[in-house]
N, C-alpha and C positions, 0 to 999 in steps of 0.2 A: 598725594591724596586729595588736596586743595585743587589742583588743576582738574582731576577728574570730576569732582564736585562741580568745578565751573561748567565743564562740557557738558554735564548731565542734567545742569540747572539744580542740583540737589535731590533730584528723584531717584527712586529705586524702579528698576524695569525687570519685568518676569521674562522668562524664557522667549514666550511668545510675542514679546515688544520689542524684538530686536531691531526693527525697521524703524520704529518710532525713536528708539534710542538712537540710531544712527543719524536721523534728521535733526534730534535734539543737538548731537555732537557736532554735526556740520552747520547748524545754525549759529550755536554758541561760538564756533570755531571763524566762522565768517564774520560775525558780530565783533568778537574780540579782535581779530586781525584788523578788520576795518576802522575799528574804533582807534586803535593805536595808530594806524598809518594815517588816518585823517586828522588825528590829533596833532600829529607831527607836522603834517602838511599845511594845517590850519595856521600854526604859529607863523611858518614862513610866508603864507599869504598875506596875513595880518602885516607882517613886516615890511612885504613888498607894496603895501597898500591895497591890496585886491579885498576890499572891503565886501563886495557882493559874494564873493566866492566864500568869505570867511564866514559870513552869514548862513550861506548856504550849507557850508560843513559844520558849523555848531548846530543847525537844525538837524542834520543826519547824526551827529553825536547824540543829541538829546533823544531822537527817535530810537537810536541803537540801545541807549543806556535803558529808556523806558521799556524796550522789547525784552531786554534781559530780565528786568525786574519781574514782568509778567510771565516769562517763561519759567523763572523759579517759583512764582507763585501757585501756579497749578498747570498739570499737563493739559488740561481742557483749554487753556489759553493758546495753545500752539497754533489751532488752525485759525484763530482770528489774528494773529500776529504774522503769520507767512505772506500774506499779500502786501502789508504794510513795507516790510522791509525791501524786496525787490522793485517796488514802485518808487520808493525812496532812492534807492540806489540809481533807477533810470533818470529821475529828476535831477540828481546830483551830476551824473555824467553830462546830461543836456546842458546843465547850467556850466560845466567846465567847457564844452564846446563854443559857448558864447564867448567866453573869456580867452581861450585857445583855440581858434579856428584852424591852426595850421598844425595841431597836434593831433594826427591821425590815429595815434595809439589808443586813445581815450574811446573811439569807435568800437574796439575790441571789447572794451569793459561791458558794453550792451550784451556781447555774445555769451560773456562769463554770467553775467545776471540771469540771462534766459536758460542757460543751462542749470543752475543753480535752481531756479524756479521750477523747470521740469521735475528736478529731483526731490525739492520740497515739498511742492504743492501738487505736482502731478501735470498731466498734459493741459488741462485747463488754464492753470496758472501759467505754464510755460508759453501757451499761444497768447494769453493776455500780456505777459512780458515783453513778446516778439512784437506784438501789435503796438504797444506804447513805445517800444524801443524805436522802431520804424517812424512812427508819427512823430516823436521826440526829435529825430535827426530832421526830418522834411519841414517840421514847424520852424527849426532853429534856422534852416538853409533859407526858406522862402519869406520868413516874417522878421527875424531877429538879426540874423547875421547873414546877410547875402554875398558876403566875400568868400564864403565856403565852397570848397571844390566840389561841384554838383557830381562830377564823375566818380569822385570818392565815395561822396554819399551814397550815391546810386549802386555802385558797387558793394558797399557795406551793407546797404539795405537788401540786395539779392542774396548775399552772404548770408544774413541773418535769416532771412526767410528759407533759403534751402536748408541752413542748418537746423531750423525750427522743424520743418518737414522731416528730416532725417532722423532727428531727435525723438520726433512724436512717432515715426515707424519704428525706432528701436523702442520706445517706452509702450507702444502698442503690442510689439512682440513679446516684450517682456511679461506685459499684462497676460497675454494669451498663455504663455510659457507658465506665468504664475497661476493662471486659472486651471491649467492641465495639471500642474503640480498640486493644486490645492483640491482639485478633483480626486486626482490619483491619492493624495494624503488622505483625503474624506473617505474614498474608497478603502484604502489600507486601514484607516480608523474602525470602519464598519465590520471589516473583515476581522479585525483584531477582536472588536468588540463582540462579535458573533462567536469567535475562536475562544475568547475570553469567557463568555457566557456558557458556551459548550463545555469549557473546562471546569469552570465553576461548577456547572451542574454534575459533571463526573466526579469533580471533586466531593461534592455534597453527597452522590451517591455513595462513593467509596467511604467517605467519612461516616455515613449511616451502616453501612456494611462493617466498617471497622468498629463502630460503636457495638453493632449486633455481635460481632465476633468477640469483642471485648467483654460484653455483658456475657457471651456464652462461654468464654474462657473463665471467667469469674465463676459462673455456676458449675462448670466441669471441674474448676479448681477445688471448689466446695466439695463435689462429689467425689474426685479423688482423694481429697484430705480425709474424707469420711471412710472411703474405702482402704486406704492405708492404715487407718486406725481400728477398722471395725472389721467383725467376722462377717462375710457376706452371708452365710447361712441364717445365722442367728440375730443379726444385726448387734450384737454385743460387741463391747471393746475386745480388741486382739491383745495378742502378747505384747506388742509394742507399746499401745497405749496403756495398758495396765502396768507394765513395769515403769512407764513415765509417772503414773498417779501413784504408785508405790513410793518411787523415789522423792517424788514432792512431799507425800505424807511423812516420810522418814524424816525429812528437814523440818517439818512442822512439828512433828512429834519431839523431836530432838530440842527445839526451840522451847516447846511448851511444857518440856518434860512429862509427856504422856506415853502412854502404851498405844500399840495397833498390833493387830492380828492378820495373818494371811492364811487363808483355807485352801487347800489343794484338794479339789474332788475329782474323783474318777469313777465312771459309771462300771458297775459290776457285769462282767459277761457281755458286755455290748458288742463284742466281735461276733459272737454267737447269733446276735439278731442281724448283724450285716452278712454273716456269711449264709444264714438260713433263709432270709426274708429279702435280701438285697439291699443295697446302699439307699435307694430311695426311701423305703421305710425307716432305715437307719437315720437318714436326714431329718425326716419327719418327727422321729422320736426325740432327736436333740432339739429341735426347735421346741417341742411342747415341754421338755426339760428345762430350757432356757427360761420360759414364760413361768414355769412353776416358781423356779428359783428367784426369779426377779421380784415376783409378788411377794416373797417371804423376807425381803431384806428391806432395811430404812433407805430413805432417800440419801443419806450420806455415805452408805455403802456402795462400794463398787464390785461388779462381776464382770469376768471375762472369760471368754472361749479361748484357750491357748491352742487348741486343735484336737482334731479327733474326738474323744468323749471326755477330754479334760477340761474342767472349769476352775477358776480362781476366784477367791473372794476376797476383799480387803475391808477391814473393819476399823475405822478410826476411833480415836478416842476411847479407849478401853479404860472402864474404870474397875471392873472387876474381872479377874481370869475365869472364873467358873462360868460368867454369863456367854464367854465365847462358845463354851460347850452346848449350853443351852440353844444358841443359833445353829450350831452345826446339827444339832439333834432335829430341829425344826426344819432345816434343809433336807435331811434324809427322810423325815415323815411327810415332806411335801409329795415325794415320790411314791408313796405308800397306794395311793388309788390307782387303779388301772389305767394306761395310756390307751385311748381307742384310735388306732391308726388304721385307716381305710377299714377293711373288714376283720382287723385283728384286735384283740384284746391282750395287751402286753403288760407284763410287770417287770418293774427294773428297780434296782436298788443301787446305791452308791457308797463308796469310801470316801471318808474325808481325812485329811491330814492338818495339823494345826502347828503354825510357828508363831512366836510373839516376839515383837521388839520391845525392849533391847536384849531380853535374856537370851534369846537364840540366835540373835544375829542383828548387825547394825547396818547392814547394806541389803539391797533388794536381791542380789544373787544369793546371799546366804540364806536370807528368810524363804526364798523360793525353794532351794534346795532341802532346807530342812523340812518344809511343808510336805514336799514331794516325798520324802524319806518316810515321814510319818504316815503319809497315804498308804504306802506300800506295806507298812507296818499293820495298818489296820486291815488289808486286804488280807495279809498272812494270817491275822487273828479272826478270820471268819467272814470278811466283809459286811457290809450294810451297818457299818459303826464308824464312828471318829476316834482318831488318836491324836494326843499332845506329842510335839516332837520330844524325843529323848536322844542323848548323844550318840548312843550305839546303834541307833537307826542310820544314821549317816554313814558308819561303815559298811551296813548292808546295801545301801544305794550305792556306795562308791564300788563295791563289788560288782554290782550289776551294771553299772557304766562301764567299768574296766572288762567285763565279759563281752558286753556290746562291742566295744573298740577292738577286743582281741578277736572277735569273731569274723571281723571285716577280713582279716589277714590270715585267717586260718586255713583257707582254701588254698591260697597261694603257699602256705607253708606245709601243706600236708599233713595237718593235723586231725583231720578225720578219717575214720575208719568204719568199716562196714563187719558187724557182726550178725551172725544168722542163728535165728531160732528155728529147730526143726518142727514140722508138722507130721503127726504120726496117725497111721491106723491102729486104733487100740484094739483091734481084734487079733491083729498079728504082730503088733509093734514094730511094723516096718515104716520106713521113711517115706512119706508121699510128697513132701515139699518143704520149701524154707521161706522164712519171713525175713526181708533184709532190714536190719535196723541199725542205725547211724549211731555213732558214739564219737564224742570228741575228747582227743588225747590233749589234753590243755598242758603245755611245758612246765606251769608253774602249779595249777590246780589240779592236776592229775586228770582221772577218767570223768568225763561229765556226760549224763545221761540226757536223752532228746527232751524231757519235760522241762529241762532248766534252760535249754538254748534254742529249741525250735520255735518257741513262742517270740523270743526275740529275733530270730531269723526272719518269721513271718512279718513282723513290724517293720524291719529294715531293709527287706526285699532280698536279703541274701539267700533266701529260700529258693529264688529260681534258679541262680548258678549251683547251688548246693544240690538242689533237685536233680539237675542235669548231672551233675557228678555222681550222685548216687546210681542213677540210671545206667549210666556208661560203666560205672564199676562193676556193677552187678552183672550186666550183659557181658562184659568181657570174663568175669570169673566164671559164670555159667558156661561161656564157650571153652574155658580152658578145661574144666571138669570132663566136659563132654570130649574134648580132644584126648584126655587121659583115658577114655574108654567107660568111664561112669554112665551108668543108666540115666538117662535124661529125666528130671522131675520139674514141677513148674516152681518159680520163685515169686513171692509177693513183694510189692514195693508200695509204700504209701505215698499218695499224691496230696498235696494241700490244696486248699481252695484256691490260693493265688497261683499255683502251677495250672490248676485246670482252666482258670481265667486267662492265662496267658495265650496270646495269640498264635505262638510258634509251638504249642505243645504237641499237635499232630506231626508238624515236619520234624521235630526234635525225635520222637519215637521212631519215626521212619528212618531217620539219618542215623541213628544209634542201632537199630536192627540191621540195617545194611553195613555199617563199617565194622561191628562186631561179628557179623555172621550168626547173630543171635536168632533163633526161631522165635517167631512170635506168639506160637502156642506155649513155650515154655514160661512167658512173662504172664502174671496177673497183678494187675494195678488195683489196689485198695483205695477206696473213697468213702468220705463221711455221708452219712444220712442226710446232715443237714445240708449240704452242697444240692443233693438232688432235689430239696424243696425249694431252692431260692429261685431258680427260674426254670419251671419244669420242662416247657418246652424246648429251650436252648440246651437244657442238660441231657434230654433224651437225644437231640440231635448229635452233640459232642460224643456222647457215650456211645451211639451207635457208629459213629465214625472211628472211633478207636476199636470197637469190636469188628469193624470190617478189616481192620489190619491183622485180625487173627489174634489179638490180645484178649486175655480173659478179665473179666471185671468181678470184683467182689464189693459188697457193702461192709465196712468196717464198723465195730462198735454198734451193731444192728440192735435196735430196742431202745436206745437213747434218744432218738430223735422222735419225731411225730408224723412219719410220712403214713398216708393213708394207702391202705392194700391196693385200692383200684389203681392208684398211681404207680405202686411197686410194680403191678404186672406189666407196666408199659416199658420200664428201664431194662436196657438189654443186658441184663447181669447174669452172672453165672453161679455166684455163691453168696450165702450170708453168712456174716462171722458174729456169733453171740458176744456179745461184750462181757468182759471178767466181771464187772459188777453184778450181773447176774448168777454168776457161778461160785462165787466166794462163799455163799450161805447155804448151798446146796451139799448134800441133802439136809434137810432142816426147815428151810423157809419155804412154806407152802405157796407164798405168793410167787417166789423166784421160779419154784419148781413148776408151777402152773405156766407162769411165761415162758419158761424154757421150752417145756412140751409144745407150747402154742407155736413157738417160732419153728421148731423142728418139724411140727406137723404142716406148717403153712409152708415152709420150703419144699418138703416133700409133694405137698399138692401142685406146687409151681414148678415142679421138676428142677429145682435148684439145689445144689450141693450145700452142706451145712457144717461148719467148723466152730468149736468152742475154744475161746482163748483164756488163759489165767487158770487152766486145771492144774491144780497143786496136789491133789490127794486121789487115793484108789478109790474112796467112796464117791468122788465127784465123778471119776471116770467111768466107775460102774452105773451110776445114775443116768450118766449121758449115753452110754452105750445101750441100756435098757430101754431108753427113751428113743432110740433111733439114730443117736448122733456119735458116730464111731470116729470122726476125724478130730484130733485132739492137738491143742497146742498150749505148752505150760511147762511149770518147772517140774510136774510129776515125770517127765520125760528128759527135758534138757533146758537149760537155761541159753540164753544167746551166746554164741561162740564164735571164734575166728574162723576164716576160712581153712585154715591147717587143720583145725580140729574136725571139721565137716569132712575133709579128706578120710580120715580115720574111720568115720560111720559108713562112709561109702566103700572102705575096704572091707568092713564087717559085713557086706552084703546089706546094708541099709537096716540092720537091726538095731533097735535101740531098747535098752533096758529100763524098766521104771523105778522111780525114786521117789517114794512118797514123802512129801515134804514134813508131813505130820508123824511119819513112822519113824 
């Protein structure tokens, strides 16, 4: 460590000061070795009585030590010290020549000093050292010690001169090489600088893009988080967010020993709006309803749309239970005024179920189930009301859920059956047609009628495969009857709105007709009046394509909708079916009698056949026959029955006996 400190004079050198460091090391090495060598030599010279050389050596030692001091003092003193040391060395060698003329070895010291001068001080100092070396030898020979060998001194001078020239050439070449390297290095540095600046610019652009992307991602994250927790149609919280809020509120209510209430709201007959006016109108209705409900609630209350026409409301910190009913009634009243949607003036009501924490449940799942059950109870009690939860309601809701679950497997388990209700000409009691009606033979609940499971089938989309099964079964049965030799009659099958909207309906009908060899004119499809109003242009196109297959079309439950007569004329239908709600009070109800006569007269004027359903008494049959409607369907003639019993009717030459329900 001390040795390295001596060589570098105690200075720290940067990486770009490598050459200067090398010169410091060489200078200190030369001075150190010289001082040690000359110190020893001085002692011997003094002992031998060489006073002149002793003094000269002491002077050199002094100059060497002074040089070492100044080198340690500052890096900048290096350039001032460099010329002193070589020149002192030349004088010392020249002095030695005076005292030792026969020692030619000392002449070689001049050459060493010159080489060191080139390295330490460059070409200029090298030439100066060479000049002074030759001058010193000649001066000693001619003026001081004439006994020196002139030939040796001349040869030494030539060698020194030639060596100086070659060293100069080497130094010059090195400087040129160094210059080229510096140029190359500078060029590389410029290229690196340009490339670095280019890369920095690119990185800055990339960084800006990344910053923009990061900001955009943050914005998108906010949007996605909002979408994940809100209904896109009404912008209300969705099921996920509502449940999360409910769970937090339950924890808070438990901690503070307070009550909270969950209100489960379902719009009454909303499906009819969707089916008759289309989903766009239905969506607009939901948005208006959502706005009205929000305006009726406190800021601390939470409202959400679970999906479809279902809404939930969370009321926190409930002090008095009866106040919940007041809020529920206020929400129901908010829908009293008509909804103006496009050119339609619509009226809608809602049913609400209420569950309360902690009496009805202590977790979110239970409270929602209880409120849902209470809502269905409100619907069963007439709709447009609210109901508090009671324990027996859960059992009804459970039965509904079990029914929905079972229905998904009923098709695979062959639990559905088709019953057929005869359609009769009342003038002669002849069988003129059949209506296919599906029944569900549930393994545990027994025979279930369509009004119990068809609405569930439509909400769960089971209606599509179920409808296909009905068509296929009816077609196969009718073909089987024909193969037995029975006279062909038409058979009616009901189509739901979902089936009519399904894109593969036409292909399905064609496929079934072809596979079962079922004649298209035997098939009559019954459609609701509401469907024909939903999208008149599309409805007419679809129905016309069905008629082009040879299939007959009938409007079911005619009179319950609001279709215009001008539009009715455009429909490619064959028959109107008078709804049983107009039949049950005739004769007797003047309004129903007038309406039935009007429908029969209208059908006759439009060259449409007409049939009345729900006929149960002889008086009803007589009124209808006198009004011009002889085609009858109802319990007066027959209830829906199995295919085997229809065989018996065919065997009796299609004659059916009347059985007055009131008789």
